[in-house]
C-alpha positions as CSV (number, residue, x, y, z in Angstrom):
1,M,25.1,81.7,-6.2
2,L,22.1,80.1,-4.5
3,R,19.9,80.7,-7.5
4,A,22.5,79.1,-9.8
5,S,22.8,76.0,-7.7
6,A,19.0,75.7,-7.4
7,L,18.7,76.0,-11.2
8,V,21.3,73.3,-11.7
9,L,19.5,71.0,-9.3
10,L,16.2,71.6,-11.0
11,V,17.8,70.7,-14.4
12,I,19.3,67.6,-13.0
13,L,16.1,66.4,-11.4
14,S,14.0,67.1,-14.5
15,G,16.1,64.5,-16.4
16,C,15.1,61.8,-13.9
17,Q,11.5,61.5,-15.1
18,K,9.9,58.1,-14.9
19,K,9.9,56.5,-18.4
20,D,9.0,52.9,-18.1
21,D,6.4,52.6,-20.8
22,D,8.4,50.0,-22.8
23,I,8.7,47.8,-19.7
24,R,5.0,48.1,-18.9
25,Q,4.1,47.2,-22.5
26,F,6.4,44.1,-22.4
27,M,4.8,43.0,-19.1
28,H,1.2,43.3,-20.5
29,Q,2.3,41.4,-23.6
30,V,3.8,38.5,-21.6
31,Q,0.8,38.3,-19.3
32,G,-1.5,38.2,-22.3
33,Q,0.4,35.2,-23.8
34,A,0.7,33.2,-20.6
35,A,-1.5,30.2,-20.4
36,V,-2.3,28.0,-17.4
37,T,-0.8,24.5,-18.1
38,A,-1.5,22.8,-14.7
39,T,-3.3,19.5,-14.8
40,R,-5.6,18.1,-12.2
41,T,-4.1,15.7,-9.7
42,P,-5.8,12.3,-9.8
43,P,-7.5,11.4,-6.6
44,P,-5.5,9.2,-4.2
45,T,-6.0,5.4,-4.5
46,V,-7.9,3.8,-1.7
47,Y,-6.0,1.1,0.2
48,H,-8.1,-2.0,0.8
49,P,-6.4,-4.4,3.2
50,V,-6.7,-8.1,2.5
51,P,-7.0,-10.4,5.5
52,F,-4.3,-13.1,5.9
53,A,-5.7,-16.5,4.9
54,K,-4.4,-19.1,7.3
55,E,-5.7,-22.1,5.3
56,T,-3.1,-21.5,2.5
57,R,0.3,-23.0,2.8
58,D,3.3,-21.1,4.3
59,P,5.4,-19.7,1.5
60,F,8.6,-20.3,3.4
61,V,8.1,-24.1,3.8
62,L,8.4,-26.6,1.0
63,P,5.1,-28.2,0.0
64,A,4.7,-31.8,1.1
65,A,6.0,-33.9,-1.7
66,S,4.2,-37.0,-2.9
67,G,6.1,-40.3,-3.1
68,Q,6.6,-39.8,-6.9
69,Q,8.3,-36.4,-6.4
70,R,10.9,-37.6,-3.9
71,V,14.3,-38.5,-5.2
72,S,15.9,-41.7,-4.1
73,P,18.9,-41.1,-1.8
74,G,21.2,-42.8,-4.5
75,D,20.3,-40.2,-7.1
76,C,21.7,-37.2,-5.3
77,W,24.5,-36.1,-2.9
78,Q,24.1,-37.4,0.6
79,P,26.2,-36.4,3.6
80,A,28.3,-38.8,5.6
81,S,26.1,-40.4,8.3
82,H,28.7,-40.1,11.1
83,W,28.6,-36.5,12.3
84,R,30.4,-35.8,15.5
85,D,28.5,-33.2,17.5
86,T,30.6,-30.7,19.4
87,P,29.4,-28.0,21.9
88,L,29.7,-25.4,19.1
89,S,27.7,-27.4,16.6
90,S,24.5,-27.2,18.7
91,L,24.5,-23.4,18.5
92,S,23.0,-21.3,15.6
93,L,25.4,-19.0,13.8
94,A,23.1,-16.1,14.7
95,Q,24.1,-16.7,18.4
96,L,27.8,-16.7,17.6
97,E,30.0,-13.6,17.1
98,M,33.6,-13.4,15.8
99,K,35.7,-11.3,18.0
100,G,39.1,-11.6,16.3
101,S,41.8,-14.0,15.0
102,L,45.2,-15.2,15.9
103,T,47.9,-17.5,14.4
104,K,49.2,-20.4,16.5
105,G,51.8,-22.7,15.1
106,G,51.3,-21.4,11.5
107,Q,47.6,-22.1,11.6
108,K,45.0,-19.3,11.8
109,H,42.4,-19.5,14.6
110,A,39.2,-17.4,15.0
111,L,38.0,-16.2,18.4
112,I,34.3,-16.9,18.6
113,A,32.1,-15.5,21.4
114,L,29.4,-17.7,22.7
115,P,26.0,-16.5,24.0
116,N,27.1,-17.1,27.6
117,G,30.1,-14.7,27.1
118,M,32.8,-17.4,26.8
119,V,35.3,-17.1,23.9
120,R,36.4,-20.3,22.0
121,Q,39.1,-20.8,19.4
122,V,38.2,-22.5,16.1
123,A,40.4,-23.5,13.2
124,R,40.0,-25.0,9.8
125,G,38.2,-28.3,10.0
126,D,36.4,-27.6,13.3
127,R,32.6,-28.0,13.5
128,L,30.7,-24.8,14.0
129,G,27.0,-23.9,14.0
130,E,23.9,-25.9,13.1
131,H,23.5,-27.7,9.8
132,H,26.7,-29.7,10.2
133,G,28.8,-26.6,9.7
134,R,32.6,-27.1,9.1
135,V,35.1,-24.2,9.2
136,M,36.7,-24.1,5.7
137,A,38.8,-21.0,6.1
138,V,39.9,-18.4,8.7
139,T,41.0,-14.9,7.8
140,R,41.7,-11.9,10.0
141,D,38.1,-10.6,9.7
142,H,35.9,-13.6,8.8
143,V,35.4,-17.3,9.0
144,A,34.0,-19.3,6.0
145,I,31.7,-22.1,7.1
146,N,30.4,-24.9,4.8
147,Q,26.9,-26.0,5.8
148,V,24.9,-29.0,4.7
149,L,21.1,-28.4,4.4
150,P,18.3,-30.8,3.5
151,D,16.2,-29.7,0.5
152,G,13.1,-31.4,1.7
153,L,13.0,-33.8,-1.2
154,G,15.5,-36.3,0.1
155,C,18.7,-34.6,-1.1
156,W,21.2,-32.3,0.6
157,Q,22.7,-29.1,-0.6
158,Q,25.9,-27.4,0.5
159,R,26.3,-23.7,1.0
160,T,29.1,-21.5,2.3
161,V,28.3,-18.8,4.8
162,T,30.6,-16.3,6.6
163,L,30.8,-15.2,10.2
164,S,32.4,-11.8,10.2
165,I,33.9,-9.5,12.8
166,H,31.6,-6.8,11.4
167,P,28.0,-8.2,11.6
168,N,26.8,-6.1,8.6
169,L,29.4,-7.8,6.3
170,S,28.2,-11.3,6.8
Protein backbone atom coordinates (compact mmCIF):
# COMPACT_ATOMS: atom_id res chain seq x y z
CA MET A 1 0.00 0.00 0.00
CA LEU A 2 2.82 2.34 0.78
CA ARG A 3 4.44 1.61 -2.56
CA ALA A 4 1.20 2.30 -4.42
CA SER A 5 0.66 5.64 -2.75
CA ALA A 6 4.29 6.65 -3.39
CA LEU A 7 3.86 5.69 -7.05
CA VAL A 8 0.66 7.77 -7.35
CA LEU A 9 2.40 10.70 -5.70
CA LEU A 10 5.32 10.41 -8.09
CA VAL A 11 2.99 10.37 -11.13
CA ILE A 12 1.12 13.41 -9.87
CA LEU A 13 4.28 15.38 -9.16
CA SER A 14 5.79 14.52 -12.53
CA GLY A 15 2.86 16.33 -14.22
CA CYS A 16 3.78 19.61 -12.46
CA GLN A 17 6.85 20.32 -14.51
CA LYS A 18 7.72 23.90 -15.18
CA LYS A 19 6.66 24.77 -18.75
CA ASP A 20 6.85 28.55 -19.16
CA ASP A 21 8.74 28.74 -22.42
CA ASP A 22 5.92 30.58 -24.20
CA ILE A 23 5.76 33.26 -21.44
CA ARG A 24 9.51 33.75 -21.51
CA GLN A 25 9.45 34.06 -25.30
CA PHE A 26 6.66 36.69 -25.09
CA MET A 27 8.56 38.71 -22.46
CA HIS A 28 11.73 38.75 -24.60
CA GLN A 29 9.70 39.83 -27.63
CA VAL A 30 8.04 42.75 -25.72
CA GLN A 31 11.33 43.88 -24.20
CA GLY A 32 12.93 43.89 -27.63
CA GLN A 33 10.16 46.10 -29.06
CA ALA A 34 10.10 48.56 -26.16
CA ALA A 35 11.59 51.95 -26.90
CA VAL A 36 12.43 54.77 -24.51
CA THR A 37 10.20 57.75 -25.32
CA ALA A 38 11.15 60.10 -22.49
CA THR A 39 12.10 63.65 -23.45
CA ARG A 40 14.54 65.82 -21.63
CA THR A 41 13.07 68.31 -19.20
CA PRO A 42 13.94 71.89 -20.13
CA PRO A 43 16.06 73.74 -17.60
CA PRO A 44 14.09 75.91 -15.18
CA THR A 45 13.72 79.57 -16.08
CA VAL A 46 15.74 81.96 -14.02
CA TYR A 47 13.77 84.65 -12.19
CA HIS A 48 15.20 88.14 -12.51
CA PRO A 49 13.52 90.58 -10.09
CA VAL A 50 12.86 94.09 -11.37
CA PRO A 51 13.26 96.89 -8.84
CA PHE A 52 10.22 99.12 -8.26
CA ALA A 53 10.61 102.44 -10.04
CA LYS A 54 9.31 105.16 -7.72
CA GLU A 55 9.48 107.88 -10.36
CA THR A 56 6.62 106.37 -12.38
CA ARG A 57 3.02 107.25 -11.56
CA ASP A 58 0.91 105.22 -9.16
CA PRO A 59 -1.36 102.90 -11.20
CA PHE A 60 -4.17 103.31 -8.67
CA VAL A 61 -4.40 107.10 -8.98
CA LEU A 62 -5.84 108.94 -11.96
CA PRO A 63 -3.22 110.95 -13.82
CA ALA A 64 -3.32 114.70 -13.37
CA ALA A 65 -5.60 115.98 -16.09
CA SER A 66 -4.82 119.07 -18.07
CA GLY A 67 -7.38 121.85 -18.31
CA GLN A 68 -8.43 120.62 -21.75
CA GLN A 69 -9.31 117.13 -20.47
CA ARG A 70 -11.49 118.31 -17.59
CA VAL A 71 -15.21 118.35 -18.17
CA SER A 72 -17.22 121.35 -17.17
CA PRO A 73 -19.57 120.64 -14.26
CA GLY A 74 -22.58 121.35 -16.48
CA ASP A 75 -21.70 118.51 -18.88
CA CYS A 76 -22.08 115.66 -16.41
CA TRP A 77 -23.99 114.62 -13.30
CA GLN A 78 -23.23 116.56 -10.16
CA PRO A 79 -24.46 115.69 -6.65
CA ALA A 80 -26.52 118.08 -4.59
CA SER A 81 -24.26 120.46 -2.72
CA HIS A 82 -26.16 120.27 0.58
CA TRP A 83 -25.02 117.03 2.19
CA ARG A 84 -25.99 116.54 5.81
CA ASP A 85 -23.22 114.78 7.66
CA THR A 86 -24.25 112.29 10.34
CA PRO A 87 -22.10 110.38 12.82
CA LEU A 88 -22.39 107.27 10.60
CA SER A 89 -21.38 109.14 7.42
CA SER A 90 -17.90 109.85 8.73
CA LEU A 91 -17.03 106.14 9.04
CA SER A 92 -15.74 103.88 6.28
CA LEU A 93 -17.93 100.91 5.33
CA ALA A 94 -14.95 98.67 6.14
CA GLN A 95 -15.29 99.77 9.79
CA LEU A 96 -19.00 98.92 9.95
CA GLU A 97 -20.55 95.48 10.36
CA MET A 98 -24.16 94.43 9.90
CA LYS A 99 -25.34 92.38 12.86
CA GLY A 100 -28.99 91.79 12.00
CA SER A 101 -32.28 93.33 10.96
CA LEU A 102 -35.66 94.07 12.45
CA THR A 103 -38.99 95.52 11.37
CA LYS A 104 -40.46 98.49 13.22
CA GLY A 105 -43.74 100.01 12.14
CA GLY A 106 -43.66 98.17 8.82
CA GLN A 107 -40.20 99.52 7.96
CA LYS A 108 -37.10 97.31 7.92
CA HIS A 109 -34.11 98.47 9.95
CA ALA A 110 -30.57 97.13 9.89
CA LEU A 111 -28.49 96.80 13.04
CA ILE A 112 -25.02 98.20 12.31
CA ALA A 113 -22.10 97.68 14.72
CA LEU A 114 -19.68 100.61 15.00
CA PRO A 115 -15.94 100.24 15.69
CA ASN A 116 -16.46 101.27 19.34
CA GLY A 117 -18.90 98.36 19.89
CA MET A 118 -22.10 100.42 19.81
CA VAL A 119 -24.98 99.20 17.62
CA ARG A 120 -27.11 101.65 15.63
CA GLN A 121 -30.30 101.20 13.61
CA VAL A 122 -30.44 102.43 10.02
CA ALA A 123 -33.39 102.46 7.65
CA ARG A 124 -33.95 103.34 4.00
CA GLY A 125 -32.87 106.92 3.31
CA ASP A 126 -30.35 107.17 6.18
CA ARG A 127 -26.78 108.29 5.52
CA LEU A 128 -24.16 105.60 6.01
CA GLY A 129 -20.45 105.43 5.25
CA GLU A 130 -18.12 107.75 3.42
CA HIS A 131 -18.72 108.99 -0.12
CA HIS A 132 -22.17 110.38 0.69
CA GLY A 133 -23.64 106.91 1.14
CA ARG A 134 -27.42 106.59 1.39
CA VAL A 135 -29.24 103.40 2.41
CA MET A 136 -31.37 102.33 -0.55
CA ALA A 137 -32.73 99.00 0.72
CA VAL A 138 -32.64 96.86 3.87
CA THR A 139 -33.19 93.10 3.72
CA ARG A 140 -32.78 90.49 6.42
CA ASP A 141 -29.14 89.78 5.48
CA HIS A 142 -27.75 92.89 3.75
CA VAL A 143 -28.04 96.65 3.27
CA ALA A 144 -27.77 98.22 -0.21
CA ILE A 145 -25.96 101.57 -0.08
CA ASN A 146 -25.75 104.07 -2.95
CA GLN A 147 -22.44 105.95 -2.92
CA VAL A 148 -21.36 109.03 -4.90
CA LEU A 149 -17.69 109.09 -5.94
CA PRO A 150 -15.71 111.74 -7.82
CA ASP A 151 -14.07 110.48 -11.00
CA GLY A 152 -11.16 112.93 -10.80
CA LEU A 153 -12.16 114.73 -13.99
CA GLY A 154 -14.86 116.97 -12.54
CA CYS A 155 -17.77 114.53 -12.72
CA TRP A 156 -19.33 112.17 -10.21
CA GLN A 157 -20.29 108.51 -10.49
CA GLN A 158 -22.85 106.56 -8.48
CA ARG A 159 -22.33 102.98 -7.37
CA THR A 160 -24.26 100.59 -5.17
CA VAL A 161 -22.42 98.54 -2.58
CA THR A 162 -23.75 96.09 -0.02
CA LEU A 163 -23.00 95.66 3.64
CA SER A 164 -23.77 92.05 4.50
CA ILE A 165 -24.20 90.04 7.67
CA HIS A 166 -21.75 87.54 6.16
CA PRO A 167 -18.57 89.56 5.35
CA ASN A 168 -17.55 87.21 2.51
CA LEU A 169 -20.79 87.98 0.62
CA SER A 170 -20.34 91.75 0.36
